[in-house]
C-alpha positions as YAML, in Angstrom:
chain: A
units: angstrom
residues:
- id: 1
  name: MET
  ca: [-62.00, 1.68, 0.02]
- id: 2
  name: ASN
  ca: [-58.75, 0.17, -1.04]
- id: 3
  name: THR
  ca: [-55.93, -1.49, 0.83]
- id: 4
  name: LEU
  ca: [-52.17, -1.08, 0.12]
- id: 5
  name: SER
  ca: [-49.89, -3.82, 1.35]
- id: 6
  name: ILE
  ca: [-46.08, -3.56, 1.42]
- id: 7
  name: THR
  ca: [-44.01, -6.68, 2.00]
- id: 8
  name: VAL
  ca: [-40.47, -6.30, 3.21]
- id: 9
  name: SER
  ca: [-38.61, -9.35, 1.93]
- id: 10
  name: SER
  ca: [-35.06, -10.47, 2.56]
- id: 11
  name: THR
  ca: [-33.02, -13.41, 1.41]
- id: 12
  name: ILE
  ca: [-30.19, -12.69, 3.88]
- id: 13
  name: LYS
  ca: [-29.98, -13.66, 7.51]
- id: 14
  name: LEU
  ca: [-31.13, -11.15, 10.14]
- id: 15
  name: GLU
  ca: [-27.66, -10.78, 11.47]
- id: 16
  name: ALA
  ca: [-26.49, -9.84, 7.95]
- id: 17
  name: LEU
  ca: [-28.94, -7.01, 7.60]
- id: 18
  name: PRO
  ca: [-27.31, -3.61, 6.99]
- id: 19
  name: LYS
  ca: [-26.02, -1.69, 10.00]
- id: 20
  name: ALA
  ca: [-28.87, 0.19, 11.54]
- id: 21
  name: GLU
  ca: [-29.62, 3.21, 9.39]
- id: 22
  name: PRO
  ca: [-32.43, 5.67, 10.30]
- id: 23
  name: THR
  ca: [-35.70, 4.10, 9.19]
- id: 24
  name: PRO
  ca: [-38.26, 6.50, 10.66]
- id: 25
  name: ALA
  ca: [-41.12, 5.46, 8.33]
- id: 26
  name: LEU
  ca: [-40.65, 1.77, 8.91]
- id: 27
  name: ASP
  ca: [-40.32, 2.43, 12.62]
- id: 28
  name: LEU
  ca: [-43.54, 4.44, 12.65]
- id: 29
  name: LEU
  ca: [-45.41, 1.77, 10.72]
- id: 30
  name: PHE
  ca: [-44.44, -1.14, 12.87]
- id: 31
  name: SER
  ca: [-44.66, 0.69, 16.12]
- id: 32
  name: ARG
  ca: [-48.14, 2.27, 15.78]
- id: 33
  name: ALA
  ca: [-50.02, -0.24, 13.66]
- id: 34
  name: HIS
  ca: [-51.97, -3.19, 15.00]
- id: 35
  name: LEU
  ca: [-49.42, -6.00, 14.90]
- id: 36
  name: THR
  ca: [-50.41, -9.67, 14.47]
- id: 37
  name: SER
  ca: [-48.20, -12.71, 13.94]
- id: 38
  name: VAL
  ca: [-48.49, -16.06, 12.34]
- id: 39
  name: ARG
  ca: [-45.91, -18.80, 13.07]
- id: 40
  name: ASP
  ca: [-44.79, -21.11, 10.27]
- id: 41
  name: GLU
  ca: [-46.39, -18.91, 7.59]
- id: 42
  name: SER
  ca: [-44.17, -17.31, 4.96]
- id: 43
  name: ILE
  ca: [-44.41, -14.26, 2.81]
- id: 44
  name: LYS
  ca: [-45.18, -16.56, -0.05]
- id: 45
  name: ASP
  ca: [-48.19, -17.92, 1.83]
- id: 46
  name: TYR
  ca: [-49.44, -14.40, 2.54]
- id: 47
  name: TRP
  ca: [-49.23, -13.43, -1.10]
- id: 48
  name: ILE
  ca: [-51.11, -16.54, -2.24]
- id: 49
  name: GLU
  ca: [-53.85, -15.67, 0.24]
- id: 50
  name: ARG
  ca: [-54.09, -12.10, -1.14]
- id: 51
  name: LEU
  ca: [-53.89, -13.09, -4.79]
- id: 52
  name: THR
  ca: [-56.64, -15.68, -4.33]
- id: 53
  name: GLN
  ca: [-58.54, -13.79, -1.59]
- id: 54
  name: HIS
  ca: [-62.00, -14.56, -2.92]
- id: 55
  name: GLN
  ca: [-61.54, -18.34, -2.84]
- id: 56
  name: PRO
  ca: [-63.43, -20.20, -0.01]
- id: 57
  name: THR
  ca: [-60.44, -22.32, 0.90]
- id: 58
  name: THR
  ca: [-56.61, -21.95, 0.77]
- id: 59
  name: VAL
  ca: [-55.31, -22.49, -2.77]
- id: 60
  name: PRO
  ca: [-52.26, -24.85, -3.00]
- id: 61
  name: ILE
  ca: [-49.23, -23.16, -4.61]
- id: 62
  name: SER
  ca: [-49.04, -25.82, -7.39]
- id: 63
  name: THR
  ca: [-52.68, -25.25, -8.22]
- id: 64
  name: LEU
  ca: [-52.05, -21.48, -8.64]
- id: 65
  name: LEU
  ca: [-48.84, -21.91, -10.62]
- id: 66
  name: ALA
  ca: [-50.27, -24.56, -12.96]
- id: 67
  name: ARG
  ca: [-53.16, -22.39, -14.06]
- id: 68
  name: SER
  ca: [-50.81, -20.25, -16.18]
- id: 69
  name: ASP
  ca: [-49.48, -23.18, -18.18]
- id: 70
  name: PRO
  ca: [-51.84, -24.75, -20.82]
- id: 71
  name: ALA
  ca: [-49.73, -27.85, -20.99]
- id: 72
  name: LEU
  ca: [-50.83, -28.71, -17.43]
- id: 73
  name: SER
  ca: [-54.51, -28.06, -17.95]
- id: 74
  name: ALA
  ca: [-55.33, -31.70, -18.62]
- id: 75
  name: CYS
  ca: [-53.65, -32.88, -15.41]
- id: 76
  name: PRO
  ca: [-55.97, -33.29, -12.37]
- id: 77
  name: TYR
  ca: [-53.07, -33.35, -9.77]
- id: 78
  name: TYR
  ca: [-49.85, -31.43, -9.29]
- id: 79
  name: LEU
  ca: [-46.62, -31.44, -7.26]
- id: 80
  name: CYS
  ca: [-44.02, -28.75, -6.98]
- id: 81
  name: CYS
  ca: [-40.51, -30.11, -7.74]
- id: 82
  name: GLU
  ca: [-37.87, -27.62, -6.54]
- id: 83
  name: LEU
  ca: [-34.13, -27.83, -7.33]
- id: 84
  name: VAL
  ca: [-32.36, -27.74, -3.96]
- id: 85
  name: GLU
  ca: [-29.00, -28.43, -2.25]
- id: 86
  name: TYR
  ca: [-28.73, -31.24, 0.31]
- id: 87
  name: THR
  ca: [-26.06, -30.76, 3.02]
- id: 88
  name: ALA
  ca: [-24.84, -33.02, 5.71]
- id: 89
  name: GLY
  ca: [-25.11, -32.00, 9.39]
- id: 90
  name: MET
  ca: [-23.75, -33.65, 12.56]
- id: 91
  name: ASN
  ca: [-26.50, -36.25, 12.87]
- id: 92
  name: ASP
  ca: [-28.76, -35.69, 9.85]
- id: 93
  name: VAL
  ca: [-29.14, -34.28, 6.38]
- id: 94
  name: TYR
  ca: [-30.68, -30.88, 5.68]
- id: 95
  name: VAL
  ca: [-32.35, -29.48, 2.57]
- id: 96
  name: ARG
  ca: [-31.45, -25.93, 1.47]
- id: 97
  name: ARG
  ca: [-33.09, -23.68, -1.06]
- id: 98
  name: LEU
  ca: [-30.78, -22.23, -3.70]
- id: 99
  name: ASP
  ca: [-29.53, -18.78, -2.76]
- id: 100
  name: ASN
  ca: [-30.01, -17.39, -6.20]
- id: 101
  name: PRO
  ca: [-32.43, -19.40, -8.35]
- id: 102
  name: LYS
  ca: [-31.57, -17.24, -11.37]
- id: 103
  name: ASP
  ca: [-28.22, -19.02, -11.55]
- id: 104
  name: VAL
  ca: [-29.92, -22.23, -12.79]
- id: 105
  name: GLY
  ca: [-32.01, -20.59, -15.40]
- id: 106
  name: THR
  ca: [-29.65, -21.13, -18.33]
- id: 107
  name: LEU
  ca: [-29.60, -24.90, -17.49]
- id: 108
  name: SER
  ca: [-33.38, -25.37, -17.28]
- id: 109
  name: GLU
  ca: [-33.49, -27.87, -20.12]
- id: 110
  name: HIS
  ca: [-30.67, -29.87, -18.63]
- id: 111
  name: TYR
  ca: [-32.42, -30.14, -15.31]
- id: 112
  name: LYS
  ca: [-35.66, -30.93, -17.00]
- id: 113
  name: LYS
  ca: [-33.93, -33.88, -18.72]
- id: 114
  name: ILE
  ca: [-32.73, -35.19, -15.38]
- id: 115
  name: LEU
  ca: [-36.22, -34.99, -13.96]
- id: 116
  name: ARG
  ca: [-37.61, -36.99, -16.83]
- id: 117
  name: GLU
  ca: [-35.39, -39.92, -15.74]
- id: 118
  name: SER
  ca: [-37.15, -40.11, -12.37]
- id: 119
  name: PHE
  ca: [-40.61, -38.69, -13.12]
- id: 120
  name: GLY
  ca: [-41.08, -39.80, -16.71]
- id: 121
  name: GLU
  ca: [-44.81, -40.53, -16.25]
- id: 122
  name: ALA
  ca: [-45.44, -36.92, -15.27]
- id: 123
  name: ILE
  ca: [-45.73, -33.86, -17.43]
- id: 124
  name: ILE
  ca: [-42.78, -31.72, -16.32]
- id: 125
  name: ARG
  ca: [-43.03, -27.97, -16.81]
- id: 126
  name: PRO
  ca: [-40.72, -25.23, -15.66]
- id: 127
  name: VAL
  ca: [-42.36, -22.31, -13.82]
- id: 128
  name: LEU
  ca: [-42.01, -19.02, -15.69]
- id: 129
  name: LEU
  ca: [-39.98, -16.47, -13.73]
- id: 130
  name: TRP
  ca: [-39.03, -18.99, -10.98]
- id: 131
  name: PRO
  ca: [-35.98, -20.85, -12.53]
- id: 132
  name: SER
  ca: [-35.49, -23.42, -9.74]
- id: 133
  name: LEU
  ca: [-39.05, -24.67, -9.75]
- id: 134
  name: PHE
  ca: [-40.87, -27.21, -11.89]
- id: 135
  name: ILE
  ca: [-44.47, -28.47, -11.73]
- id: 136
  name: LEU
  ca: [-45.19, -32.20, -12.07]
- id: 137
  name: GLY
  ca: [-48.56, -32.72, -13.75]
- id: 138
  name: LEU
  ca: [-49.99, -36.11, -12.63]
- id: 139
  name: GLN
  ca: [-52.98, -38.18, -13.77]
- id: 140
  name: ASP
  ca: [-53.23, -40.03, -10.42]
- id: 141
  name: ASP
  ca: [-53.54, -38.68, -6.90]
- id: 142
  name: PRO
  ca: [-50.01, -38.69, -5.40]
- id: 143
  name: GLU
  ca: [-51.54, -39.57, -2.01]
- id: 144
  name: VAL
  ca: [-48.83, -37.73, -0.16]
- id: 145
  name: CYS
  ca: [-48.61, -35.03, 2.44]
- id: 146
  name: THR
  ca: [-45.49, -32.85, 2.03]
- id: 147
  name: THR
  ca: [-43.71, -30.10, 3.97]
- id: 148
  name: ASP
  ca: [-43.39, -26.64, 2.48]
- id: 149
  name: VAL
  ca: [-39.82, -26.11, 1.35]
- id: 150
  name: ASN
  ca: [-39.50, -22.99, 3.54]
- id: 151
  name: ASN
  ca: [-40.30, -25.07, 6.63]
- id: 152
  name: ALA
  ca: [-38.33, -28.12, 5.49]
- id: 153
  name: GLU
  ca: [-35.00, -26.31, 5.28]
- id: 154
  name: LYS
  ca: [-35.16, -25.37, 8.94]
- id: 155
  name: GLN
  ca: [-35.36, -28.97, 10.21]
- id: 156
  name: PRO
  ca: [-33.58, -32.31, 9.92]
- id: 157
  name: LEU
  ca: [-34.50, -34.19, 6.80]
- id: 158
  name: SER
  ca: [-35.78, -37.15, 8.78]
- id: 159
  name: GLU
  ca: [-38.50, -35.01, 10.35]
- id: 160
  name: VAL
  ca: [-39.89, -33.42, 7.16]
- id: 161
  name: LEU
  ca: [-39.99, -36.20, 4.65]
- id: 162
  name: PRO
  ca: [-43.33, -36.78, 2.85]
- id: 163
  name: LYS
  ca: [-45.99, -38.77, 4.65]
- id: 164
  name: GLY
  ca: [-49.04, -40.63, 3.39]
- id: 165
  name: PRO
  ca: [-50.01, -43.87, 1.60]
- id: 166
  name: GLN
  ca: [-47.59, -43.25, -1.26]
- id: 167
  name: ALA
  ca: [-44.82, -41.52, 0.77]
- id: 168
  name: GLN
  ca: [-42.20, -44.19, 0.23]
- id: 169
  name: PHE
  ca: [-42.76, -44.11, -3.51]
- id: 170
  name: TRP
  ca: [-42.04, -40.35, -3.67]
- id: 171
  name: ILE
  ca: [-39.16, -40.56, -1.24]
- id: 172
  name: SER
  ca: [-37.56, -43.18, -3.43]
- id: 173
  name: ARG
  ca: [-38.03, -40.94, -6.44]
- id: 174
  name: MET
  ca: [-36.25, -38.07, -4.66]
- id: 175
  name: ASN
  ca: [-33.42, -40.40, -3.64]
- id: 176
  name: GLU
  ca: [-33.08, -41.64, -7.23]
- id: 177
  name: THR
  ca: [-33.02, -38.08, -8.54]
- id: 178
  name: GLN
  ca: [-30.28, -37.16, -6.05]
- id: 179
  name: MET
  ca: [-28.05, -39.99, -7.44]
- id: 180
  name: ILE
  ca: [-28.63, -38.77, -11.03]
- id: 181
  name: PHE
  ca: [-27.74, -35.24, -9.94]
- id: 182
  name: HIS
  ca: [-24.56, -36.51, -8.33]
- id: 183
  name: GLN
  ca: [-23.39, -38.07, -11.63]
- id: 184
  name: SER
  ca: [-24.47, -35.04, -13.61]
- id: 185
  name: ASN
  ca: [-22.59, -32.59, -11.34]
- id: 186
  name: GLU
  ca: [-19.41, -34.66, -11.62]
- id: 187
  name: ASN
  ca: [-19.66, -34.39, -15.43]
- id: 188
  name: MET
  ca: [-20.09, -30.66, -15.13]
- id: 189
  name: ASN
  ca: [-17.17, -29.91, -12.84]
- id: 190
  name: ASP
  ca: [-15.49, -27.86, -15.53]
- id: 191
  name: GLN
  ca: [-18.36, -25.39, -15.64]
- id: 192
  name: PRO
  ca: [-18.34, -22.52, -13.08]
- id: 193
  name: THR
  ca: [-21.35, -22.06, -10.85]
- id: 194
  name: ASN
  ca: [-22.14, -20.32, -7.56]
- id: 195
  name: GLN
  ca: [-24.37, -23.04, -6.25]
- id: 196
  name: ARG
  ca: [-25.25, -26.21, -7.97]
- id: 197
  name: PRO
  ca: [-28.41, -28.20, -7.03]
- id: 198
  name: ASN
  ca: [-27.83, -31.82, -6.03]
- id: 199
  name: GLY
  ca: [-31.45, -32.96, -5.70]
- id: 200
  name: VAL
  ca: [-35.07, -31.98, -5.64]
- id: 201
  name: TRP
  ca: [-37.68, -31.33, -2.95]
- id: 202
  name: LEU
  ca: [-41.31, -32.30, -3.62]
- id: 203
  name: TRP
  ca: [-43.93, -30.14, -1.97]
- id: 204
  name: GLY
  ca: [-47.15, -28.07, -2.49]
- id: 205
  name: GLU
  ca: [-49.46, -30.88, -3.67]
- id: 206
  name: GLY
  ca: [-52.57, -29.62, -5.31]
- id: 207
  name: THR
  ca: [-55.39, -30.30, -7.68]
- id: 208
  name: HIS
  ca: [-56.65, -28.71, -10.92]
- id: 209
  name: SER
  ca: [-59.04, -25.83, -10.24]
- id: 210
  name: ALA
  ca: [-60.48, -23.08, -12.37]
- id: 211
  name: LEU
  ca: [-59.47, -19.85, -10.62]
- id: 212
  name: PRO
  ca: [-60.53, -16.33, -11.47]
- id: 213
  name: ASP
  ca: [-57.94, -13.74, -12.35]
- id: 214
  name: SER
  ca: [-56.71, -11.74, -9.36]
- id: 215
  name: PRO
  ca: [-58.07, -8.14, -9.19]
- id: 216
  name: LEU
  ca: [-54.84, -6.91, -7.48]
- id: 217
  name: SER
  ca: [-52.28, -4.48, -8.74]
- id: 218
  name: VAL
  ca: [-48.86, -5.86, -7.93]
- id: 219
  name: SER
  ca: [-45.24, -4.69, -7.83]
- id: 220
  name: ALA
  ca: [-42.93, -7.67, -7.22]
- id: 221
  name: GLN
  ca: [-39.18, -8.25, -7.45]
- id: 222
  name: SER
  ca: [-38.23, -11.74, -6.25]
- id: 223
  name: PRO
  ca: [-38.61, -14.70, -8.66]
- id: 224
  name: GLU
  ca: [-41.24, -16.58, -6.59]
- id: 225
  name: LEU
  ca: [-43.52, -13.58, -5.93]
- id: 226
  name: LEU
  ca: [-43.24, -12.53, -9.58]
- id: 227
  name: ALA
  ca: [-44.17, -16.07, -10.63]
- id: 228
  name: LEU
  ca: [-47.18, -16.22, -8.29]
- id: 229
  name: SER
  ca: [-48.40, -12.80, -9.45]
- id: 230
  name: HIS
  ca: [-48.04, -13.76, -13.10]
- id: 231
  name: ALA
  ca: [-49.86, -17.02, -12.52]
- id: 232
  name: ALA
  ca: [-52.71, -15.29, -10.75]
- id: 233
  name: LYS
  ca: [-52.94, -12.83, -13.70]
- id: 234
  name: ALA
  ca: [-52.68, -9.85, -11.32]
- id: 235
  name: THR
  ca: [-51.87, -6.48, -12.91]
- id: 236
  name: LEU
  ca: [-48.05, -6.16, -12.83]
- id: 237
  name: VAL
  ca: [-46.88, -2.58, -12.45]
- id: 238
  name: SER
  ca: [-44.06, -0.63, -10.82]
- id: 239
  name: TYR
  ca: [-44.49, 0.77, -7.32]
- id: 240
  name: GLU
  ca: [-43.96, 4.24, -8.87]
- id: 241
  name: HIS
  ca: [-47.00, 3.68, -11.05]
- id: 242
  name: LEU
  ca: [-49.07, 2.66, -8.04]
- id: 243
  name: PHE
  ca: [-47.98, 5.72, -6.08]
- id: 244
  name: ASN
  ca: [-48.84, 8.04, -8.95]
- id: 245
  name: GLU
  ca: [-52.41, 6.79, -9.34]
- id: 246
  name: GLN
  ca: [-54.76, 9.59, -8.25]
- id: 247
  name: THR
  ca: [-57.68, 7.22, -7.74]
- id: 248
  name: PRO
  ca: [-56.53, 3.64, -7.08]
- id: 249
  name: CYS
  ca: [-58.93, 1.12, -8.73]
- id: 250
  name: ASN
  ca: [-57.64, -1.97, -6.95]
- id: 251
  name: ASP
  ca: [-56.08, -3.19, -3.78]
- id: 252
  name: ALA
  ca: [-52.26, -3.22, -4.19]
- id: 253
  name: LEU
  ca: [-49.37, -5.43, -3.21]
- id: 254
  name: ILE
  ca: [-45.73, -4.13, -3.20]
- id: 255
  name: GLU
  ca: [-42.63, -6.14, -2.47]
- id: 256
  name: ILE
  ca: [-39.67, -4.25, -0.97]
- id: 257
  name: PRO
  ca: [-36.52, -6.41, -1.06]
- id: 258
  name: ILE
  ca: [-33.69, -5.79, 1.37]
- id: 259
  name: ASP
  ca: [-30.13, -7.14, 0.80]
- id: 260
  name: GLU
  ca: [-26.59, -6.45, 2.11]
- id: 261
  name: ASP
  ca: [-26.55, -3.09, 0.37]
- id: 262
  name: PRO
  ca: [-27.43, -0.33, 2.92]
- id: 263
  name: LYS
  ca: [-29.08, 1.52, 0.06]
- id: 264
  name: SER
  ca: [-31.77, -1.15, -0.09]
- id: 265
  name: LEU
  ca: [-32.82, -0.31, 3.45]
- id: 266
  name: ALA
  ca: [-32.96, 3.37, 2.66]
- id: 267
  name: LYS
  ca: [-35.15, 2.55, -0.38]
- id: 268
  name: ALA
  ca: [-37.44, 0.41, 1.75]
- id: 269
  name: ASN
  ca: [-37.85, 3.29, 4.22]
- id: 270
  name: LEU
  ca: [-38.59, 5.72, 1.37]
- id: 271
  name: ILE
  ca: [-41.24, 3.49, -0.08]
- id: 272
  name: ALA
  ca: [-42.81, 3.05, 3.42]
- id: 273
  name: ALA
  ca: [-42.81, 6.83, 3.74]
- id: 274
  name: GLN
  ca: [-44.55, 7.27, 0.39]
- id: 275
  name: ALA
  ca: [-47.13, 4.64, 1.40]
- id: 276
  name: ILE
  ca: [-47.84, 6.46, 4.71]
- id: 277
  name: THR
  ca: [-48.40, 9.62, 2.73]
- id: 278
  name: LEU
  ca: [-50.93, 7.84, 0.55]
- id: 279
  name: LEU
  ca: [-52.72, 6.62, 3.63]
- id: 280
  name: LYS
  ca: [-52.86, 10.06, 5.19]
- id: 281
  name: SER
  ca: [-54.20, 11.55, 1.98]
- id: 282
  name: GLY
  ca: [-57.08, 9.09, 1.87]
- id: 283
  name: ARG
  ca: [-56.08, 7.41, -1.41]
- id: 284
  name: TYR
  ca: [-55.87, 4.13, 0.52]
- id: 285
  name: THR
  ca: [-58.03, 3.48, 3.59]
- id: 286
  name: GLU
  ca: [-55.72, 0.81, 5.04]
- id: 287
  name: LEU
  ca: [-51.99, 0.21, 4.90]
- id: 288
  name: ASN
  ca: [-50.58, -3.25, 5.74]
- id: 289
  name: ALA
  ca: [-46.96, -4.20, 6.09]
- id: 290
  name: GLN
  ca: [-45.48, -7.71, 6.36]
- id: 291
  name: ILE
  ca: [-42.08, -8.76, 7.51]
- id: 292
  name: MET
  ca: [-40.46, -12.05, 8.57]
- id: 293
  name: LYS
  ca: [-38.74, -12.35, 11.98]
- id: 294
  name: LYS
  ca: [-37.20, -15.72, 12.49]
- id: 295
  name: SER
  ca: [-39.95, -18.18, 11.49]
- id: 296
  name: VAL
  ca: [-42.82, -15.78, 12.26]
- id: 297
  name: LEU
  ca: [-44.67, -13.62, 9.75]
- id: 298
  name: TYR
  ca: [-45.66, -10.27, 11.25]
- id: 299
  name: ASN
  ca: [-48.47, -8.18, 9.70]
- id: 300
  name: ALA
  ca: [-48.98, -4.58, 10.66]
- id: 301
  name: LYS
  ca: [-52.45, -3.15, 9.88]
- id: 302
  name: CYS
  ca: [-52.60, 0.58, 9.91]
- id: 303
  name: THR
  ca: [-55.19, 3.30, 9.25]
- id: 304
  name: LYS
  ca: [-54.54, 6.96, 9.28]
- id: 305
  name: PHE
  ca: [-55.94, 7.07, 12.82]
- id: 306
  name: SER
  ca: [-53.33, 4.51, 13.98]
- id: 307
  name: LEU
  ca: [-50.67, 7.05, 13.15]
- id: 308
  name: ARG
  ca: [-52.07, 9.31, 15.86]
- id: 309
  name: LYS
  ca: [-51.16, 6.91, 18.67]
- id: 310
  name: PHE
  ca: [-48.40, 9.21, 19.87]
- id: 311
  name: TRP
  ca: [-48.16, 7.41, 23.24]
- id: 312
  name: LYS
  ca: [-46.76, 4.33, 21.50]
- id: 313
  name: LYS
  ca: [-42.98, 4.19, 21.73]
- id: 314
  name: SER
  ca: [-41.19, 4.04, 18.37]
- id: 315
  name: VAL
  ca: [-38.77, 1.12, 18.01]
- id: 316
  name: ASN
  ca: [-36.02, 0.77, 15.47]
- id: 317
  name: THR
  ca: [-37.30, -1.89, 13.05]
- id: 318
  name: ILE
  ca: [-33.88, -3.43, 12.26]
- id: 319
  name: ASP
  ca: [-32.94, -3.65, 15.99]
- id: 320
  name: TRP
  ca: [-36.33, -5.29, 16.62]
- id: 321
  name: LEU
  ca: [-35.78, -7.89, 13.85]
- id: 322
  name: ARG
  ca: [-32.34, -8.80, 15.32]
- id: 323
  name: THR
  ca: [-33.78, -9.52, 18.82]
- id: 324
  name: ALA
  ca: [-34.99, -12.94, 19.87]
- id: 325
  name: ASP
  ca: [-38.58, -13.95, 19.23]
- id: 326
  name: ASP
  ca: [-41.01, -12.32, 21.59]
...
């Protein structure tokens, strides 16, 4: 009895989604499955839960990512340190994730040098496959409660700054790093870039923990989901390989990215159609699909019996995503 999960991911705003093309497979899946929702949980959170599904408690992201780097194994505490862009609003400052983390990959050593100036006491390690993210390995408990970067970029900075006994210490470090980035960016004005980070965001505090390898088979595309899957030591394969397995040995996770190209939506629908076929054939006993709508993660759980709910009205998935929160 194996479960196949497909995650529809998108880095573009909902209003920028391709014009509504026929998506009958996606429409069928999200219309007839049992739909649940979780506010303030991201696709990243869902994948961590699945990749570490046999753990008794939620595994912090830094704990998972650090396990794949031997240089961090001697550190009992961790913090994620993500390169971001700070922007000024009407009455506050906002933190924004980089649109394309791959753009900073060639300057990884340069940014690591900047981080050493503010976090010299920490072991600073880049995260493989996630160019905008570093892990700080710490010997002492940071004693801080942070806000996930996905949630932080939706709110004024004053409302999402770190809290806890050592909060002011870490806030001052972030401010110090921002000033160093300002000077560095001025010195690099002659170098072309699409989006240049001007600071860091600290989040995802965790502790060292011995985690077992993930038993999942995974097909991922985005840097962060690839990094999580690699760190969990899941079996990385193509979705074509998964679909061609006659007798699946493991539960499987597939990421389907959507961008401005209408072809990406057509491909997502094709993958959903193939997944439904596998469900009907009995190769998988359950099909799950995840998608973000505004700040809510929707998860559709479907069995082959769910597909027989002919009385449920089919709704165009893209139109549904563009509507206001229910």
